[in-house]
Every structure is written in C-alpha cells, then in structure tokens.
C-alpha positions as CSV (number, residue, x, y, z in Angstrom):
1,M,78.3,90.0,76.3
2,G,80.0,91.6,73.6
3,D,80.5,91.1,69.5
4,L,82.7,88.3,68.4
5,T,85.1,89.5,65.8
6,K,87.6,86.9,64.6
7,G,86.7,83.6,64.2
8,T,84.4,80.6,62.4
9,I,80.8,81.0,63.0
10,V,78.4,78.5,62.8
11,R,74.8,78.1,61.4
12,G,73.1,74.6,61.9
13,L,70.4,73.5,59.6
14,K,67.3,71.9,60.8
15,N,65.8,71.3,57.7
16,A,66.2,70.4,54.5
17,N,66.0,73.5,52.9
18,L,69.5,73.7,51.7
19,K,69.4,77.5,53.0
20,P,70.9,78.1,56.2
21,F,68.4,81.6,56.6
22,S,65.1,81.6,54.7
23,S,62.1,82.4,57.8
24,E,64.2,84.1,60.3
25,E,62.6,87.7,61.4
26,V,63.8,90.6,59.5
27,D,63.9,94.7,60.0
28,Q,62.0,97.1,57.8
29,H,65.1,97.0,55.8
30,G,65.2,93.4,55.4
31,R,68.2,92.8,57.6
32,L,68.1,89.9,60.1
33,L,67.2,90.0,63.6
34,D,68.7,87.9,66.0
35,A,69.5,84.7,64.2
36,S,70.7,81.9,66.5
37,V,74.4,80.7,65.3
38,N,77.5,79.7,67.6
39,G,80.9,81.2,67.9
40,I,83.8,81.8,70.0
41,E,86.0,84.8,69.8
42,G,89.0,83.8,67.9
43,S,88.5,80.2,67.4
44,D,87.9,78.3,64.5
45,N,87.4,74.8,65.9
46,I,84.2,73.9,64.6
47,A,83.8,70.8,67.1
48,E,84.5,72.9,69.7
49,I,82.5,75.8,68.6
50,I,78.8,73.8,68.4
51,Q,79.3,72.4,71.7
52,G,75.5,72.8,73.2
53,M,74.0,73.4,69.5
54,P,71.1,70.8,70.0
55,L,70.8,68.3,67.5
56,A,67.9,69.0,66.2
57,M,69.2,72.5,65.5
58,R,72.0,70.8,63.3
59,A,69.8,67.5,62.2
60,F,70.9,68.5,58.3
61,G,74.4,69.5,58.8
62,T,75.9,73.1,59.2
63,R,77.5,76.1,57.7
64,T,80.0,78.8,58.4
65,S,81.5,82.0,57.9
66,I,84.1,83.7,59.4
67,A,83.0,86.7,61.2
68,T,85.2,89.5,59.7
69,K,83.3,88.9,56.4
70,I,80.4,89.3,58.3
71,I,81.4,92.6,59.8
72,Q,82.5,93.8,56.1
73,K,78.8,93.1,54.7
74,G,77.2,95.4,58.0
75,G,76.5,92.2,59.8
76,R,76.9,91.5,64.2
77,V,77.7,88.4,66.0
78,L,76.7,89.3,69.5
79,K,77.6,86.6,72.5
80,A,74.2,85.2,73.7
81,P,75.0,82.2,75.6
82,I,71.8,80.8,76.7
83,P,71.7,77.6,79.3
84,G,73.2,74.1,77.9
85,N,74.7,76.2,75.2
86,P,77.7,78.3,76.4
87,N,78.9,79.3,72.6
88,H,75.2,80.7,71.5
89,C,75.5,84.1,69.7
90,L,73.1,86.1,67.5
91,L,73.7,87.5,64.2
92,S,72.3,90.3,62.9
93,G,72.4,93.5,60.3
94,L,73.3,91.3,57.1
95,L,70.6,91.1,54.3
96,L,69.0,87.4,53.7
97,K,71.2,86.9,50.6
98,D,73.9,87.8,51.9
99,A,73.7,85.9,54.7
100,N,73.0,82.6,52.6
101,N,76.2,83.5,50.7
102,L,78.1,84.2,53.6
103,F,76.8,80.7,54.9
104,S,77.0,79.1,52.3
C-alpha cells in the first residue's frame, strides 16, 4: 500500500483520557506497533481524512499531527484501508511520549 510522507494524520479519541495514545501495543523498545490513524497522502482536509472513521473512534474528538514530523521522530504511517474506511492507516515506530506530544 505504501507509506504516507506528507499531509495531516488524524487520531480519534475514543474515551475521556486526553492522551491520544495510552494502551496501544508497543515493541520491546517502547515504540508503537500499528496504532490506528487516518490520513490521505498530501491532504490537510480533516473533514475528508476522517471519512470512514467510526464515530465511536472519535467520540471525544480528534488530534492531528503532520506526516513529516512523525517521520522525523522515527515513525511510519502505512496506508492500510479497511472495509468502510478507505483512509485508515497504521502508525508505528514512535515512543508513546513522542506520539502523545506530536498529537497534542
């Protein structure tokens, strides 16, 4: 599918915890493994990017970051469409603290 390298990346908040990332799976070095986000290569149109994101996944709003900043911190955003959500991506490679700072 390919990596996203430019544009806005959106993370939905599904609970009242204001941290976008708190209980995601991490590797032995504490880096995210395949956290769900939405993105479209080169797009900053949030209304378009969140199309297909279930309401429950953004019940408490959304947080955004920029693909280039994620890459600079060692992260990767892989396009991974799922049924009903063509803009679904997987975020990996970031430390939880970096992910939460980037999506604040």
